[in-house]
Structure formats: structure tokens, C-alpha cells
C-alpha positions in Angstrom: 6.3 38.0 21.8 6.4 34.4 23.3 3.8 33.3 20.7 5.9 34.9 17.9 9.0 33.1 19.1 7.2 29.8 19.4 5.8 30.2 15.9 9.3 31.0 14.4 10.9 28.1 16.3 8.2 25.7 14.9 8.7 27.0 11.4 12.4 26.8 11.7 12.3 23.2 13.0 10.0 22.2 10.2 12.4 23.8 7.6 15.4 22.1 9.2 13.7 18.7 9.1 12.7 19.2 5.5 16.2 20.2 4.5 17.8 17.3 6.4 15.4 14.9 4.8 16.5 15.7 1.3 18.9 13.3 -0.3 20.0 11.9 -3.7 17.5 9.1 -3.7 18.7 7.5 -7.0 22.3 7.2 -5.8 21.2 5.9 -2.4 19.0 3.2 -3.9 21.7 2.2 -6.3 23.9 1.4 -3.3 21.2 -0.8 -1.8 20.5 -2.9 -4.9 23.5 -5.1 -4.6 22.4 -6.5 -1.2 19.2 -8.1 -2.3 20.1 -11.8 -2.2 18.5 -14.8 -4.0 16.1 -15.8 -1.3 14.8 -12.3 -1.1 14.4 -12.0 -4.9 12.5 -15.3 -4.9 10.2 -14.1 -2.1 9.6 -10.8 -4.0 8.7 -12.8 -7.1 6.3 -15.0 -5.2 4.6 -12.1 -3.6 4.3 -10.3 -6.9 2.7 -13.4 -8.5 0.3 -13.7 -5.6 -0.8 -10.1 -5.9 -1.2 -10.3 -9.7 -3.4 -13.4 -9.2 -5.6 -11.6 -6.7 -6.0 -8.6 -9.0 -6.8 -10.8 -11.9 -9.5 -12.8 -10.0 -11.1 -9.6 -8.7 -11.0 -7.9 -12.1 -12.4 -11.0 -13.9 -15.3 -11.2 -11.4 -16.1 -7.5 -11.8 -16.1 -7.8 -15.6 -18.3 -10.9 -15.4 -20.7 -9.1 -13.1 -20.9 -6.1 -15.5 -21.6 -8.4 -18.5 -24.4 -10.1 -16.6 -25.9 -6.8 -15.7 -25.7 -5.6 -19.3 -27.7 -8.7 -20.5 -30.4 -8.3 -17.9 -29.2 -11.0 -15.4 -29.4 -8.7 -12.4 -29.4 -11.3 -9.7 -26.4 -13.1 -11.2 -24.6 -9.8 -11.6 -24.9 -8.9 -7.9 -23.9 -12.5 -6.9 -20.7 -12.2 -9.0 -20.0 -8.7 -7.6 -20.2 -10.2 -4.1 -17.7 -12.8 -5.3 -15.4 -10.0 -6.4 -15.8 -8.4 -2.9 -14.9 -11.7 -1.3 -11.6 -11.8 -3.3 -10.9 -8.3 -2.2 -11.7 -9.1 1.5 -9.3 -12.1 1.5 -6.6 -10.1 -0.2 -7.1 -7.2 2.2 -6.7 -9.5 5.2 -3.5 -10.9 3.7 -2.1 -7.4 3.0 -2.9 -6.1 6.5 -1.3 -9.1 8.2 1.9 -8.7 6.1 2.1 -5.0 6.8 2.0 -5.7 10.5 4.8 -8.2 10.1 6.9 -5.8 8.0 6.5 -3.2 10.8 7.9 -5.7 13.3 10.8 -6.8 11.1 11.7 -3.2 10.2 12.9 -2.9 13.8 15.6 -5.5 13.2 17.6 -3.3 10.9 19.6 -0.1 11.5 19.1 1.3 8.0 16.3 0.9 5.5 16.4 1.4 1.7 14.7 4.8 1.1 11.2 4.9 -0.4 9.8 7.8 -2.5 7.6 10.3 -0.8 3.9 9.2 -0.8 1.5 11.1 -3.1 -2.2 11.3 -3.5 -2.0 11.9 -7.3 -1.9 8.2 -8.2 -5.3 7.3 -6.6 -8.8 7.6 -8.0 -10.8 7.8 -4.8 -10.9 11.1 -2.9 -10.2 9.6 0.5 -7.0 7.9 -0.8 -5.9 11.1 -2.5 -6.2 13.0 0.8 -4.5 10.2 2.7 -1.6 10.1 0.2 -1.2 13.9 0.3 -1.1 13.9 4.1 1.4 11.1 4.2 3.6 12.9 1.7 3.6 16.0 3.8 4.5 14.1 7.0 7.1 12.1 5.1 9.0 15.3 4.2 9.1 16.3 7.8 10.7 13.1 8.9 14.4 12.5 8.7 15.0 8.9 9.8 14.6 6.2 7.2 13.0 3.8 9.7 10.4 6.4 10.6 9.6 7.1 7.0 9.3 3.4 6.2 6.8 2.9 9.0 4.9 5.9 7.9 4.6 4.2 4.5 3.3 1.0 6.1 0.8 3.0 8.1 -0.5 4.8 5.0 -0.8 1.5 3.1 -2.7 -0.1 6.0 -5.2 2.8 6.1 -5.4 2.7 2.3 -6.4 -1.0 2.2 -9.1 -0.4 4.9 -10.4 2.6 2.9 -10.7 0.5 -0.3 -12.3 -2.4 1.5 -14.9 -0.2 3.2 -15.7 1.5 -0.1 -16.1 -1.8 -1.9 -18.5 -3.1 0.7 -20.6 0.1 0.5 -20.5 0.0 -3.3 -21.7 -3.7 -3.3 -24.5 -2.9 -0.9 -25.6 0.1 -3.0 -25.4 -1.9 -6.2 -27.6 -4.6 -4.6 -30.3 -2.0 -3.8 -30.1 -0.2 -7.2 -28.4 -2.5 -9.8 -28.9 -0.2 -12.7 -27.3 2.8 -11.1 -23.8 3.1 -12.5 -22.2 5.0 -9.6 -21.7 2.0 -7.3 -20.2 0.0 -10.1 -17.8 2.8 -11.0 -16.8 3.3 -7.4 -16.1 -0.4 -7.0 -13.9 -0.3 -10.1 -12.1 2.8 -8.8 -11.5 1.0 -5.6 -10.1 -2.0 -7.4 -7.7 0.2 -9.4 -6.6 1.9 -6.2 -6.0 -1.5 -4.6 -3.7 -2.4 -7.4 -1.8 0.9 -6.9 -1.5 0.1 -3.2 -0.2 -3.3 -4.1 2.5 -1.8 -6.2 3.6 0.4 -3.2 3.3 -2.7 -1.0 5.8 -4.5 -3.3 8.2 -1.5 -3.2 8.1 -1.5 0.6 8.7 -5.2 0.7 11.7 -5.0 -1.6 13.1 -2.2 0.5 12.7 -4.2 3.7 14.1 -7.3 2.0 17.3 -5.5 1.0 17.6 -4.0 4.4 17.3 -7.4 6.1 19.7 -8.9 3.7 22.3 -6.4 4.7 22.3 -7.5 8.4 24.5 -10.4 9.7 23.1 -13.7 8.4 23.2 -15.3 11.9 20.5 -13.0 12.9 18.1 -13.9 10.1 15.4 -16.5 10.7 13.8 -17.2 7.3 12.1 -13.8 7.4 11.2 -14.1 3.7 8.8 -17.0 4.2 7.4 -15.3 7.4 6.6 -12.1 5.6 5.4 -13.4 2.3 3.1 -16.0 4.0 2.0 -14.3 7.1 
């Protein structure tokens, strides 16, 4: 009987949290949009431009490496692939630093613009699909906006590390067997997933920016520059 009661209590608490966590997200976000001020919009545009540049550089390097491989220039192909990995490593370090900063700044606000529930369906690699699915499940059991936001940041941080780890392994495998297509495909999948993570990163940054803009201006300390350029 005690075990049955404990099980029923657990299931009841989970159902209650899930029910309390439901809300009209579209209406809630519409109420937040008006507080995003000009400095925040500029910071968001600057961050988006930086991420687009990183993605373009990595994609260009991967395409150049693939062209070199197709024309028999194996050594050049591997060198250029390593250059693409270098772009990804620098971008990953930037993302992880900013995510840590966003976590700190998220504690300055009482309410945070809601984010959609994470999902694994948008990713190509298996580990990221599992990570997104687990985060989505945990998200639905949380009620507080701040806790949900920090769960998002945690998922993004793990996602960046997974992509970087996979890219390093793919580069090493391609160096050992340049003609094998699997390492190249895995690197490309990781690059695509990194772009998906960046889109979520921007969404989280916009939500935090709106939330910070809503607090008293005397408490703000140029957080935009601090977060965009960690």
C-alpha cells in the first residue's frame, strides 16, 4: 500500500505540474514584444549577423574540402576540413561563454518571456534528438518560466558540446579514411545541427533581452554588450 500511494502521489504531482505549465504561449509572447527596446534589438541583430558569418565560413570551408576531395586533392581536403573544424571550435567557445552569461543575467529578472518546449525532431544527429526529447519532457514538468529558461540554456550548452565532439571525431575519421563518406556526412549533419542550435540560441537571447528590458533601467548595466561580446 505505501508503494502504491507513493506511485499515485508521484503521478498526481507530475500531472499537476504539466497542467499548471500549460498556457496560451502566443498571447503571452505578444505581451512581451513591446518591451524589446532599441539597444536590445541592435544587440540581437549584431548577434544574428555574427552567427550567420560563422555558419557561412564553416559551410564554405566544408564545401571547399569536399570539392578538393572530389578532384583527388586528398591532403588539401583534410587541411580545409580541419579549418572548418577550427571555425566550429571558435564558434562553440563563443556560444558556451554566452550561455553561461545568459544564465547569470537570467537571475536578474522576475519574469522571462516564455520559450517553446524543446524537441528532438529538428536535429539530424541521434544524440541531439535524444537530448531534445529529454529536455522537452523535463520542460513540461516545470512550471516556472525562469526554470524553463535555464533548462533551455542547459540543453543548448550540451548540444554545442555534442556537435563539437562529433565534428572532432568526424575530422579524425576523415583523415584516416578520406574516401569514406560517413565522416563527411556526419560533419555536415553536425554543422546543420549547429545552425539549428544557433537559431534556438537567438530565440533564448531575444527572450532574455525582452525580460531584461522590462526591469527598472537603473538596474541595467549595458547587459547587451556584455552578453553579445562575452
